[in-house]
C-alpha positions in Angstrom: 126.8 93.2 220.3 126.4 91.2 223.5 123.9 88.4 224.0 123.6 86.6 227.3 121.1 84.0 228.4 121.5 83.1 232.0 119.8 82.2 235.3 121.6 84.8 237.3 120.3 88.4 237.9 122.0 91.3 236.2 122.9 94.9 237.1 121.2 97.2 234.6 123.2 100.2 235.7 126.5 98.4 235.0 125.1 97.3 231.6 124.2 100.8 230.7 127.7 102.0 231.7 129.2 99.2 229.6 127.3 100.4 226.6 128.1 104.1 227.2 131.8 103.2 227.5 132.0 101.5 224.1 132.9 104.6 222.2 133.3 108.4 222.5 130.8 108.5 219.7 128.0 107.4 222.0 125.5 110.2 222.3 122.6 108.1 223.7 121.9 104.9 225.5 118.4 103.6 225.6 117.5 100.7 227.8 114.5 98.5 228.7 114.2 96.3 231.8 111.3 93.8 232.0 110.1 92.4 235.3 108.0 89.4 236.3 104.5 90.5 237.3 102.5 89.0 240.1 99.3 89.0 238.0 98.6 87.9 234.5 95.1 87.9 232.9 93.5 88.6 236.3 95.2 85.5 237.8 97.8 85.6 240.6 101.2 84.5 239.5 103.5 82.8 242.1 106.4 82.3 239.7 107.4 82.2 236.1 109.6 79.4 234.7 111.5 80.1 231.4 113.1 77.5 229.2 115.1 78.1 226.0 116.9 76.1 223.3 120.6 76.8 223.9 122.3 77.9 220.7 119.1 78.5 218.7 117.8 81.2 221.1 121.1 83.1 220.9 121.1 82.8 217.1 117.6 84.2 216.9 118.6 87.1 219.1 121.7 87.8 217.0 119.4 88.0 213.9 117.2 90.5 215.6 120.3 92.6 216.6 121.7 92.4 213.1 118.4 93.6 211.7 118.3 96.6 214.1 121.9 97.5 213.0 120.7 97.5 209.4 117.9 99.9 210.1 119.5 102.3 212.6 122.9 103.6 213.6 123.7 101.2 216.5 127.2 101.4 218.0 126.6 98.6 220.5 123.7 96.6 221.8 123.2 94.2 224.7 120.4 91.6 225.4 120.4 89.7 228.6 117.5 87.3 229.1 117.1 85.2 232.2 115.9 81.6 232.3 114.9 79.3 235.1 112.4 80.0 237.9 111.7 83.7 238.6 109.4 85.3 241.1 107.3 88.5 240.9 109.4 91.6 241.1 112.6 89.9 239.6 114.2 91.3 236.5 113.7 89.0 233.4 115.2 90.9 230.5 117.5 93.8 229.7 117.8 95.4 226.3 120.3 98.3 225.8 121.3 100.2 222.7 124.1 102.7 222.3 123.9 105.1 219.4 125.2 108.6 218.4 121.6 109.9 218.5 118.6 109.3 220.8 116.1 108.6 218.0 118.1 105.6 216.7 118.7 104.4 220.3 115.0 104.6 221.1 113.8 102.9 217.9 116.4 100.2 217.9 115.7 99.3 221.6 111.9 99.1 221.0 112.4 97.1 217.8 114.6 94.6 219.7 112.2 94.1 222.6 109.2 93.8 220.3 110.9 91.0 218.3 112.3 89.3 221.4 108.7 88.9 222.5 107.6 87.3 219.2 110.6 85.7 217.6 113.1 84.5 220.2 112.5 80.9 221.4 111.6 81.1 225.1 109.0 78.9 226.7 107.2 80.4 229.7 105.2 78.6 232.3 103.4 80.4 235.1 102.6 79.0 238.5 99.0 80.0 239.5 96.6 79.0 242.3 95.0 76.6 239.7 98.3 75.0 238.8 100.8 75.6 236.0 100.0 77.1 232.6 102.1 77.6 229.5 102.0 81.0 228.0 101.5 81.8 224.3 102.5 84.9 222.4 99.9 87.6 222.9 98.3 89.3 219.9 99.3 92.7 221.4 102.9 91.6 221.1 102.4 90.5 217.5 100.7 93.8 216.7 103.7 95.7 218.3 106.2 93.8 216.2 104.1 94.2 213.0 104.5 98.0 213.1 108.2 97.5 212.2 107.5 95.5 209.0 108.8 97.3 206.0 106.8 97.4 202.8 107.5 94.9 200.1 109.8 96.1 197.3 108.2 95.9 193.9 
């Protein structure tokens, strides 16, 4: 498992190749790349500034990856999340999962990004024509993550 929080951009093609090269048992690699949008809630976005709590953020991401490994067959996974000031069109996050089978790769990748959006400590501030505004977790992101909850054992 690889977790990187950095200001620098990343090469998603190289990351996918790194995952595929982990083992001859890899039958599928699923990946997600998120980008900074130029519009949010009908407001123009000039830039997005991301902060994190070093050490804690990586630990939270590791917990998410461990949970994914417990639910699906994951041979390897990578999360790269950028911090600092980013402009529209720039890559912000990469999630990649290598698995023997596509179903596990798809589900684990979606699970990881859903929980990154709701449980990893990143603070996001947008620059808009009206000034700066801090972003809160959207209900749609919470709803997406909630679908992964497992029923309580009785």
